[in-house]
C-alpha positions, 0 to 999 in steps of 0.5 A: 860714439862718444861718451854721452857726458862728453857729447858728440862733436864735429868739425868746426862750422858744421851743424849736426842733423838729428837722423834718429827717432829720438830728441837729442840735446845741444849744450849751450855753454855760457860765453858770459862767465865760461869755464874751460870744461863747459866751454869745451862742451859748447855746441856738442849734442847728446842723446840724453839731457845734459846733467846741468848744472855741471858745477856751482854757478854753472850757466849752461843751458840746453836746446832740444833737437827733435828728430829730423831737425838740425841743431841750432848751433854750429859745432865750434872750436875752442880757439875760435870761441876765445875771441868772443869771450871777455878778457876775464872770461879768457883768463878763466879758461886758459889762465892769466900767464897763457893769456899774456902769451897770446896778447903779446903775440908769442902764441895763438889761441890754437897753441893753447888747446889740444885737438879735443879742446882741452887747455894745454898746461902753460909749461907745455905751451912754453916748451912746444914754442921754444920760448925763452925766459927773456920772451916770457919776462917781456910778456909780463910773466913773473920771473919765477914762473918763467924760469920754471916753465923753461926748465930752470930752477929757482933763482940762485940755483 
């Protein structure tokens, strides 16, 4: 079983049923002011109460799932949750450069996360997608960041 602090997740769209004899807890991450760590845990269940708040200004909550009951929330996935967030919320989760890539259609939300819901590093996304400096500049990425992401040195080198 997963480490309890990470909680137990499942396939997106499935709902967990508590077949144990104990109350479990489902985490509800804030979609109003999300952070990547909390949002990654959204919908996960744990056999122990979540140690919330996870950080200053954390707005996560937890719901009890008594024995025999179904968890209130479906398991989610990070790419599926991203469109439900405000623009600033999306930036808080993946960073501004990655948001620019998604908004210009160079990448999809699923390109920005690994299979565990972890946010991928901007440079790694650029390399995986084979993006060029010109494409990045067209997406509004500052030239120094674009050059670094594709493996070029600073200007003049």
